[in-house]
N, C-alpha and C positions, 0 to 999 in steps of 0.2 A: 918847428912845423913842420910837419909832411905831410905833403901833394902826392894825389893820385890822379894823374891825366887819361885820359880815355878819348882818343881820336877816329870816325868815322869818317867812312864815304873821303870826300875832297880836303881834310878837316886834317891837318899837319897834325903830329904829332908833334912837335918844335910849335909849329901856332897857339895849341890846346894847355904846354908849358908855360910859352910867354905869354899868358890868360894868364894863368894859374899864379905868376910869379903877381902879374899887375895885381890884381885881386887881394892875394895876401900885402900887398903893399899899402896898398887902401886902406884896406881893413885897417893897417899895425898905422898907419895914418891921424884912423879919425878915436879910434879907442885907444891911443894907448896912453900910459899908465909913465912914462916918460918923456911922452915930450909936450913943451907947454902947451905945444898950440891945438893938441889936439882937441875934437867933443872933447870929449869924455874930463879932461885936463881944466876944461871954461868951464865948465860947473862946479869943478874941487871947493868949497868952502863955502858956498851960497847958500843960504840958511833962511828957510824967512820967504823967500822970495815965490814967489808961479812964473814958472814958467813951459812953456813949449816944446816938447822935444819934437824933430821929425821920426818917422815911424822907428830906422832903425837904431835908431838910440832905445827906444821904447821897447825895441820888442829883446833887447842885449839885456834893457833890464828887467824885463818882465822874465827873462831869463835865467837872470840869476839866480832872481826869488825861488823862484822852481827848483831852481838846484843847491840855495838854500835850504827848501824845505824839506826835499826831497833826502838833502844829506844828513838831516837831523844838525844842520846851522856848521858842519864841517867845511863847507864851500864859504865863503862868505867875502864879498866884492869888494867890504867896506877898508882889508886892509891892509892898503894899499905904504900907510906911513909906516905902518906894522915892517913888510914890506921893506922898506928904506933904511928905518934903525937899525935892521944887518944888512945894508948893502948892498943884496939883491937889485939887479936891473940896472948898478954905477960901475960893477971893474972893479966893485972891492971886495974881498978877501977873508973871511979869519973877521967877521967885525961881528964882535954881540952882544949886544947890548948892555947895560945896569937894568935890570928888576926894573928901580926907582921910571926909569924912560918906561918901561914896557908898562909899569902900570899907567904913565899918563900919557903914555894912545894910545889905549885899554879904554881909560877916563875919555877922553879928548873923541871919541872914536862916536859920530853923532846914531852910525845903528846901535850902539849901546846902550843909546839917556833917555831917560824913565819921566 
């Protein structure tokens, strides 16, 4: 993550950088798919239930949908399980899932279910 901080008047650069780091940590804690306690992961696996979303999470989903549409599906927020199959985010390196694992993950993806 790259952040740019600007300070004006009496605002010191250290203060602006501290606020930037705090906000980055807040966002990571709320929306990380690597944290079991994140707001995003609490929704994982829930099918058919009506949920109320706070405005920030609703905005995240709306933006993800817009990115998916504008990229002709190349951006897909639902591919976390595929990411994990390759070991991304877990520190594992060189992990390559089998064709059958990939097929099963894509088959189980709720965004691809008809």
